[in-house]
N, C-alpha and C positions, 0 to 999 in steps of 0.2 A: 664815332667812326675811328676805327683803329688804323693807324698809319704805320707802315713798315717800310724799310728801305728797299727800293727796287733796284735790281741790277739789270741795266739795259744793255744787252749784248746783241749786236746785229747778227741775224741768221736768215739769209735771203731765201725767200720762197717757201718757208716752212709752213705758213698758215695762209689760208685762202683770204681773198679780199673781203673787206667789211661789207655788210648788207647796206645797200643804198637807202633803204627805207628807214626813216628816222622821224622823231618828233620835231616839232617846229623849234628852231633855235631861238634863243633870247639874247637881247642886247641891253646892257645897262649903260646908258649914255653918261658921259662925264658931267657931273653937276657943277664942278668948278674948273678953273683953268689948270689946277694941279691934280685932278683926279683922272687916272687912266680909264679908258673905256674897257668894258668886259663883254665877252661873247661866250655863250654856253650852248651846248647842244647834246642831246641824248641820241644814241645810235647803237646798232648791233656790232659787237666787236668779236672777231674770231679769237678763240683762246685754245690752248692745248696744254696737256700735262705729259711730262716724261719723268718717270721715276725709276730708281734702282733699289732692289731689296736684297738683303742678306739675312741669313738665318743661322742661329747657333742654339745649343741647348735643347736638342730635340726630345730628349728623354726627361727633361725637367718637369716638375709639377709646380704651378698649374699649367705649364705649357712652354713652347719654344720662345726664344728671344729673337725678335726681328728688328732690323733697322731699315728705315726708308729715307731716301733723299732724292733730290731732283730739281725740277723747275716747272713753273707755270708760264708758258710762252704766250705772248700777246701779239695780235695783229698790229700793224703799224698805224701811225696817225701823223698826218701832215697838216700844214696850213697854207692857204693861198691868200696873198694880198694883191688886190687889183687897184691900180691908180688910173683915174680918168680925168680929163680936163673939162668935161661937161657931162651932163646927164640929160638924156632925151627920152624920158619915160622910164618905166620900171627896169627894163633889161636892154636898153639901147645906149651904147656908150660912144663917146667921141674917141680921141686918141687914148690908147690904153697901154699900160705896162703891167706885167705880172712878176711877182716874186713868190716862189714856193720854198717852204722850209720843212724839214723833217723834225717833229717834236718828240715822237716815240718811234724808234727804228722798228721796221717790220721784223718780227721774230725776237724783239726784246723780251726779257724774261724776269720773273720774280723768283729768286732763289729759294728753294726749300731746304733748310739745313737738315742734316742727318738727325733723326730722332728715333727713339726706341718704341717698340710695340711688344707687349707681353701677351702671348696667346693663352687661351683659356682651356686648352685640351692637351693633355699629356699623351704619351704613347705614340709618338711619331705620326702626327696628323697629316691629312691632305689639306692644302692651303690654296684659297682663291683670293683675288683682290677685285674690288669694284670701286670706281671713282664716283663721287657725288659733288654737287655744286655748292656745298656749304649750307644748303637749306633742305637737304634730304632728297633732292631730285637726282636720280642716276644719270650720269653722262657717259657711261660705258657699260658694256656687258660685264658679267662676272668672268674674270680672266684666271684660268687655272695656272698656278705658279709651280706646282709640283708637290711631291711629298717631302717632308722635312729633311730626312736623312739624305735625300738625293740632291739637296740644294735647290734653290728657287730659280725660276726663269729670270734671266738677268735684268731686262728692261721692259717697262710697261708704258703704254701711251694711250691717250684719248684726245679727241678734238671735239669742240662744241662751240656754241656762240653765247656770249653774255651781253646783257645790256650794260652800256658804259655811258658816263657823262663827262664831257671835256669842258673845261673852263679856261679861256685864254684871256690874259690881261695885256693890253697894248698901251704903250706910252709913245706919244708922237711929239716930234720937235723938228725944228729947222725947215719949216714949210716952204720957204723961198729958195732953198738950196737947189742947185743943179748937180746931178740929174734928178733930184727929188728929195722928199722928207726922210728923216731918220726915225726908224721905229724899232722899239724893243718889244719882244714878245716873251712871256712866260706864262705858267699856269699849271694845271694838273688834270689828271684823268682818273676818275673813280670807276673801278671795275666792280660791278655789283655782285658777280658770281664769285664764290670762294672755291675751295678745293678740299675735299675730305677723301681719305682712303679708308675703305671698309675691308677688313680682313675676315675671311670666312674659314673656319676650321671644322673639319669633319673627320671622323675615324673610318667612315665607309669609303670604299674605292669607287668614286663616281666622277672621274675627271672631265667627262663630257655630259651634255644634257643638262637637266636641272628640273625645277629651280634648286640651287644649292643653298641659298640663304634660309629658305623656309625649312629645310631639313638639317640645318647645321647644328653641330654640337656646341659651337661658340661663335659669336660675332663680335669683333672689336673695331670701333671706329676711331680714327685719329684725324685731327684737324691739321691740314698742311698749310693752307692759305685762307685767312678769314674773309668772309664776304665784305665788300666795301673797301677793299684795299686801294689806297691812294698812291698813284704813280705821278711823281712830280717831274715836269720838264723845265729845265733851267732857262734862265734869261738868255736870249740870243738876238742879235741885231739884224735888221734888214734895211736896205736903202731903196727907196722908191725910184721909179724911172721916169716920172713925169713931174717937171717943175711947175712953178706958178700956182701954188696952193691947190693941189688936186683934190678930187673926191676920192675917198678910200673905202674899198669894199673888202669883206673878209668871208672866208668859209673854210671848214675843215675838209681834209682829204683822207681817204682810206690808205691802207698800206701800198696799194697799187697806183696811187695818185688820182683816183677818181673822186670827184666832189661828193660829199655826203649830203649836200643841199645846195640850192642856188646861192650865189654870193649875196651877202647882206650889206647894205649900205651903213657904214659906221658914221659917216659925216664928212664934212670938208675939213681939210688939214688944220686950218687955223682955228676951227671949232674944237678940235681934239688936242691941239698942241698944249703941252705943259711948259713951253718956253716963255 
């Protein structure tokens, strides 16, 4: 799995909320008093791409010189910890307290550094772009950028959904404290979709209609974000609100704060504590 540095920049409301449908989460319980508990879940994550293109060398052979840069934006991810002083069946709690944290800001992004693309058609071609998910599946229509000497349409964008898997690692201590135990949370989120840009060059004047790729004089694909990119969320603390060795529950939230699944019982504080 290729790991790249993720630049997480808040951008409210850019991407729709995550799909609530998800596979069953899994919990790896602590095997010793010093092993943190882990919780993982697969879910549908809204993602989007925003790119900027520039072109020079329209009369060059074998074709113009294009640069592309931008970002792949991510739907948010949060986490909810619930503390209860007793358990009465699967989903019936006694006294409860909730702590919600944001682990990936809604609209956080993976930066696409500026990179060159060499066209394969000389003589001032017409140029389109289409986005793919890194596995050959189109996630946008073919977008007409313009003719080379006229300059290219400034910004391009696309939105789609990707399967993602989040893994949270929780370490618990101070179970007898008031107002509750001390928990640290970190982990990562693997985004299964990548992002490719496909440039389509043609000498014929056909800015609308199509299909363009089937009749193109040249097609050039460039990888912008590889599939399986790993977005790390850093360790952050939370203080529980129920003292007296509470039961601890966990679930992930989408970027709008909606649970992705029912809370999962991690265990009782003193069973999870590494103190």
